Structures are given as C-alpha cells and as structure tokens.
C-alpha positions as a printed NumPy array, in Angstrom:
array([[-20.034, -42.141,  -6.333],
       [-17.16 , -40.484,  -8.149],
       [-17.496, -36.897,  -9.192],
       [-15.605, -35.474, -12.03 ],
       [-15.584, -31.733, -12.004],
       [-16.458, -30.007, -15.45 ],
       [-13.984, -27.635, -17.339],
       [-15.392, -24.058, -16.351],
       [-15.318, -21.43 , -19.139],
       [-12.962, -18.694, -18.863],
       [-15.899, -16.213, -18.333],
       [-17.251, -18.454, -15.441],
       [-13.594, -18.826, -13.925],
       [-13.129, -15.26 , -13.543],
       [-16.566, -14.509, -12.254],
       [-16.088, -17.18 ,  -9.676],
       [-12.548, -15.978,  -8.721],
       [-13.99 , -12.104,  -8.629],
       [-16.611, -13.335,  -6.254],
       [-14.152, -15.168,  -4.181],
       [-11.976, -12.121,  -3.665],
       [-15.018,  -9.69 ,  -2.959],
       [-15.961, -12.051,  -0.256],
       [-12.553, -12.248,   1.22 ],
       [-11.791,  -8.662,   0.915],
       [-15.044,  -7.931,   2.776],
       [-13.883, -10.886,   5.165],
       [-10.544,  -9.016,   5.681],
       [-12.281,  -5.559,   6.519],
       [-13.834,  -7.045,   9.493],
       [-11.299,  -8.832,  10.881],
       [-10.779,  -6.235,  13.584],
       [-14.132,  -4.996,  13.762],
       [-17.358,  -6.701,  13.382],
       [-18.768,  -3.86 ,  11.322],
       [-16.765,  -2.632,   8.393],
       [-17.593,   1.106,   9.218],
       [-15.787,   1.103,  12.655],
       [-12.832,  -0.653,  10.651],
       [-12.76 ,   2.666,   8.199],
       [-13.337,   5.245,  10.896],
       [-10.649,   3.889,  13.187],
       [ -8.078,   3.936,  10.099],
       [ -9.377,   7.451,   9.653],
       [ -8.479,   8.842,  12.963],
       [ -5.275,   7.16 ,  12.703],
       [ -4.686,   9.078,   9.451],
       [ -5.809,  12.189,  10.61 ],
       [ -3.731,  11.654,  14.132],
       [ -0.594,  11.383,  11.847],
       [ -1.51 ,  14.271,   9.609],
       [ -1.893,  16.571,  13.036],
       [  1.506,  15.326,  14.483],
       [  3.375,  16.077,  11.349],
       [  1.761,  19.276,  10.746],
       [  3.156,  20.621,  14.311],
       [  6.183,  19.018,  13.909],
       [  6.868,  20.519,  10.122],
       [  5.994,  23.971,  12.007],
       [  8.242,  23.552,  14.854],
       [ 11.173,  22.419,  12.765],
       [ 10.779,  25.242,  10.475],
       [ 10.12 ,  22.899,   7.329],
       [  7.186,  25.096,   6.362],
       [  9.569,  27.159,   3.95 ],
       [ 10.296,  24.103,   1.911],
       [  6.668,  23.536,   0.935],
       [  5.528,  24.763,  -2.263],
       [  3.292,  27.707,  -2.71 ],
       [ -0.167,  26.43 ,  -1.923],
       [ -2.112,  24.991,   0.697],
       [  0.114,  23.663,   3.496],
       [ -1.982,  21.174,   5.293],
       [ -2.661,  19.525,   1.741],
       [  1.157,  19.36 ,   1.319],
       [  1.433,  17.6  ,   4.362],
       [ -1.455,  15.287,   3.926],
       [ -0.031,  14.31 ,   0.714],
       [  2.901,  12.495,   1.901],
       [  0.765,  11.053,   4.827],
       [ -1.827,   9.476,   2.543],
       [  0.614,   7.884,   0.084],
       [  2.794,   6.672,   2.921],
       [ -0.109,   5.353,   4.948],
       [ -1.379,   3.374,   1.697],
       [  1.978,   1.927,   0.95 ],
       [  2.45 ,   0.527,   4.388],
       [ -0.919,  -0.559,   4.967],
       [ -0.955,  -2.326,   1.625],
       [  2.668,  -4.352,   2.197],
       [  1.234,  -5.204,   5.81 ],
       [ -1.94 ,  -6.421,   4.35 ],
       [ -0.365,  -8.764,   1.858],
       [  2.16 ,  -9.718,   4.482],
       [ -0.757, -10.907,   6.87 ],
       [ -2.665, -12.637,   4.142],
       [ -3.295, -16.314,   4.901],
       [ -0.691, -18.851,   3.537],
       [ -1.118, -22.114,   1.809],
       [ -1.418, -24.08 ,   5.147],
       [ -4.122, -22.096,   6.453],
       [ -7.471, -23.724,   6.905],
       [ -9.147, -21.574,   4.392],
       [ -7.001, -23.315,   1.526],
       [ -8.649, -26.359,   2.14 ],
       [-11.874, -25.179,   0.544],
       [-11.578, -25.054,  -3.365],
       [-11.065, -22.919,  -5.081],
       [ -9.422, -20.725,  -2.482],
       [ -5.718, -20.259,  -3.12 ],
       [ -3.264, -18.222,  -1.656],
       [ -3.223, -15.841,  -4.775],
       [ -6.764, -14.977,  -4.144],
       [ -6.067, -14.369,  -0.298],
       [ -3.264, -11.935,  -1.448],
       [ -5.666,  -9.935,  -3.768],
       [ -8.417,  -9.594,  -1.525],
       [ -5.981,  -8.252,   1.533],
       [ -4.617,  -5.884,  -1.126],
       [ -7.986,  -4.814,  -2.48 ],
       [ -9.363,  -4.465,   1.063],
       [ -6.342,  -2.209,   2.155],
       [ -7.051,  -0.287,  -1.044],
       [-10.605,   0.066,   0.097],
       [-10.037,   1.295,   3.084],
       [ -7.473,   3.905,   2.625],
       [ -9.246,   5.267,  -0.221],
       [-12.42 ,   5.59 ,   1.6  ],
       [-10.386,   7.043,   4.468],
       [ -8.507,   9.483,   2.289],
       [-11.746,  10.545,   0.39 ],
       [-13.25 ,  11.39 ,   3.857],
       [-10.924,  13.353,   5.293],
       [-10.378,  15.532,   2.055],
       [-14.045,  16.044,   1.951],
       [-14.289,  17.094,   5.512],
       [-11.291,  19.475,   4.819],
       [-13.101,  20.587,   1.895],
       [-16.417,  21.353,   3.697],
       [-15.37 ,  22.47 ,   7.186],
       [-12.203,  24.306,   6.53 ],
       [-11.273,  25.525,   3.139],
       [-11.981,  24.449,  -0.761],
       [ -9.089,  22.132,  -2.171],
       [ -7.799,  22.831,  -5.404],
       [ -5.903,  20.122,  -7.196],
       [ -4.174,  20.665, -10.18 ],
       [ -4.216,  17.413, -11.924],
       [ -6.378,  14.815, -10.123],
       [ -6.214,  12.118, -12.468],
       [ -2.414,  12.109, -12.314],
       [ -2.639,  12.68 ,  -8.379],
       [ -4.998,   9.132,  -8.369],
       [ -2.109,   7.488, -10.292],
       [  0.547,   8.121,  -7.961],
       [ -2.132,   7.219,  -5.082],
       [ -2.512,   3.93 ,  -6.909],
       [  0.852,   3.002,  -7.823],
       [  1.62 ,   3.438,  -3.798],
       [ -0.459,   0.75 ,  -3.086],
       [  0.777,  -1.252,  -5.866],
       [  4.478,  -0.898,  -4.796],
       [  3.114,  -1.737,  -1.334],
       [  1.718,  -4.942,  -2.642],
       [  4.56 ,  -6.035,  -4.674],
       [  7.245,  -5.677,  -1.894],
       [  4.55 ,  -7.33 ,   0.201],
       [  4.511, -10.23 ,  -1.937],
       [  7.993, -10.814,  -1.631],
       [  8.023, -10.811,   1.993],
       [  5.089, -12.991,   2.083],
       [  7.094, -15.538,  -0.25 ],
       [  9.822, -15.321,   2.632],
       [  7.828, -15.32 ,   5.527],
       [  7.41 , -19.313,   6.033],
       [ 10.921, -19.691,   5.905],
       [ 12.217, -17.09 ,   8.551],
       [  8.612, -15.414,  10.029],
       [ 10.371, -13.676,  12.727],
       [ 13.03 , -12.082,  10.253],
       [ 10.619, -11.035,   7.894],
       [  8.64 ,  -9.3  ,  10.546],
       [ 11.883,  -7.299,  11.803],
       [ 12.524,  -6.551,   8.188],
       [  8.993,  -5.16 ,   7.719],
       [  8.962,  -3.19 ,  10.78 ],
       [ 12.364,  -1.461,  10.156],
       [ 11.282,  -0.768,   6.413],
       [  8.249,   0.97 ,   7.81 ],
       [ 10.202,   2.842,  10.091],
       [ 12.849,   3.701,   7.943],
       [ 10.262,   5.066,   5.485],
       [  8.676,   7.619,   7.768],
       [ 12.154,   9.495,   6.733],
       [ 12.971,   8.277,   3.923],
       [  9.811,   8.608,   1.871],
       [ 10.646,  12.213,   1.562],
       [  7.025,  13.132,   2.859],
       [  8.769,  15.816,   4.658],
       [ 10.531,  17.741,   2.032],
       [ 10.46 ,  18.156,  -1.596],
       [ 13.054,  16.546,  -3.702],
       [ 14.07 ,  19.531,  -6.059],
       [ 15.202,  21.115,  -2.457],
       [ 17.612,  18.465,  -1.629],
       [ 21.565,  18.982,  -2.634],
       [ 23.103,  16.204,  -4.705],
       [ 24.979,  14.932,  -1.628],
       [ 21.717,  14.222,  -0.047],
       [ 19.738,  13.078,  -2.953],
       [ 21.382,   9.994,  -3.338],
       [ 20.517,   8.747,   0.101],
       [ 16.65 ,   8.552,  -1.246],
       [ 16.764,   8.088,  -4.741],
       [ 16.889,   4.133,  -4.132],
       [ 13.251,   4.248,  -2.647],
       [ 10.431,   3.979,  -4.919],
       [  8.008,   5.797,  -2.426],
       [ 10.206,   8.752,  -2.814],
       [  9.62 ,   9.233,  -6.082],
       [  5.923,   8.608,  -5.966],
       [  5.532,  11.424,  -3.163],
       [  7.665,  14.037,  -4.65 ],
       [  5.512,  13.355,  -8.272],
       [  2.375,  13.145,  -6.478],
       [  3.167,  16.551,  -5.282],
       [  3.747,  17.652,  -8.859],
       [  0.313,  16.516,  -9.795],
       [ -1.424,  18.654,  -6.581],
       [  0.385,  21.795,  -6.842],
       [  0.84 ,  24.213,  -9.912],
       [  3.642,  25.959,  -8.272],
       [  5.773,  22.513,  -8.073],
       [  7.372,  20.613, -11.07 ],
       [  9.467,  17.67 ,  -9.827],
       [ 12.871,  17.647, -11.647],
       [ 14.771,  14.928, -10.252],
       [ 12.196,  12.091,  -9.884],
       [  9.965,   9.652, -12.149],
       [  7.31 ,   7.533, -12.088],
       [  9.173,   4.94 , -14.577],
       [ 11.588,   4.144, -11.602],
       [  8.936,   2.783,  -9.15 ],
       [  6.78 ,   1.105, -11.641],
       [  9.571,  -1.07 , -13.008],
       [ 10.694,  -1.733,  -9.34 ],
       [  7.09 ,  -2.934,  -8.519],
       [  6.832,  -4.903, -11.446],
       [ 10.336,  -6.537, -10.418],
       [  9.247,  -7.312,  -6.931],
       [  6.116,  -8.703,  -8.165],
       [  7.434, -11.198, -10.326],
       [ 10.187, -12.194,  -7.803],
       [  7.533, -12.698,  -5.314],
       [  5.104, -14.607,  -7.185],
       [  7.76 , -17.041,  -8.261],
       [  9.071, -17.144,  -4.515],
       [  5.009, -18.019,  -3.5  ],
       [  4.881, -20.771,  -6.051],
       [  8.134, -22.534,  -4.834],
       [  7.258, -21.967,  -1.159],
       [  3.911, -23.006,  -1.391],
       [  5.027, -26.337,  -3.196],
       [  7.891, -26.723,  -0.401],
       [  4.956, -26.084,   2.513],
       [  2.633, -28.637,   0.86 ],
       [  5.055, -31.15 ,   0.652],
       [  7.01 , -31.268,   4.023],
       [  5.955, -28.555,   6.364],
       [  2.229, -29.08 ,   6.398],
       [  2.909, -32.858,   6.957],
       [  5.613, -32.642,   9.224],
       [  3.768, -29.867,  11.459]])
C-alpha cells in the first residue's frame, strides 16, 4: 500500500538527471517547430540576416578601417555569433519553467533541471548554427583561417555561460516582478547591440570611451575572441578573468535567489493562485 523510495546511488542519480536534461533539451528545441531541424534552420537564417545587416552597416559607416587585417566578414561574424549566443542563452534560461509549472509535479523534475535543459538547448542550436554558417562560408566563399581555434571556442562557451548566469538572476526575480524582468531583459539585449563592442576593437577606443564599455562582460569576451581569431590582433585592454568571475557571481546569486523564490512560491503563491 505504501511505497518507500529506495535511495539511489550517486551514479544512478547522475544518469537520471542527465537523461531528464537531455529529453527536456530536445523538448525545448521543438517548442517552436515540431522538427528540430526547422528550429535550427530558422536560427541560421536569423543569424545570417544579422550578419548581412551589420556587414553593410560597417561598410556604410566606414568602420572597415577599424577591423584587424584579415577576413573582414569573419570579423563581423565573430561579434554576431558571440552576441547571439549570449542573448539567446539568457532568454532561454529566463523562459524556463518555474516551480509552479505542471511539469514540476512529476518527480524527479526540478526547476534546476529545466534551467539546465534550456541552457543546453540554446547552446546546441547556436553551435550548430555557427558551424553551419562557417562551413558554408568556407566551402562557397573562401577558406577560413583561425589563429587559435581552442581559444576562440573558449570565448564562445564563456559567452554562453555568462548569458546563462545572468538569465538565472532574472529567473529568480521573475515571479516577483514578471513585467519588470521582461522590460529589463529587453533593455539589456538592446543596449548590448552597441555596448557589446562587436562594432569596434577595444584597442582602438580612447580612454574616455573605454570606461563606458568596460563594465560589460560581453565586451571583454568579444574582444578576447577576436584576439584568438586574428593573428594580427592582440587585445591589450580586456581580459577573460573579469567575465568569468562576474558570471560565477551572478550564477551564485541567481541560484540562491531561485532557492528562496521556490520556497515562497510553493508555500504561498501556488496555493493562493
């Protein structure tokens, strides 16, 4: 009549969590399209459209002279890819299901698993989109040469991680101020269209302007990424330590906030509403 759950080993629990994250990540990718391929293709076209727009914007505004010697289109794509990964990861985490979602009624599903699934689905879509665009460019236009591929991948992953960390903070506050979080998220994304530094190099900025952008972790990540991409560019004003520590700080704050909010929701809001 009564069933007492047996304690799971650490290995079995890890496999169960990994399986839940995988299936929820697949479910997240298929939210907008029944076929995951269409979701990826849609993201590819969205990214390509932004690359084309910024390519002509750079040309019209005369910003090509600021780019390092090398492939100018790769320079444009380097900023777009990192920016899109950061923003998409943040948006995916914010849109993940909270503690009052019907999915949370099915053990062992938890909000943390939902966040991990959304974050991994965003990473998968962005990585496949980036790889497909670079492969097409390499095969159809001209060969791509990357000075330090491993370092460039590190900056890509750091952009994703920082977006997830900021998204966790927004997710913790979202049940308290849902409309306010949406406004702040949209404002942050729009500000980063310029403040991320994807339109210029940090080395070329005067000291008076550099202080305007140095607060932004994405600004450091994009600039460092270009240092790994181009052999003729060495970042001297930015670093990867700042965005890493800021991301870890945001992740810690967001995790604590989610824990507190989850207890409040389960005790009051879910019962009263």
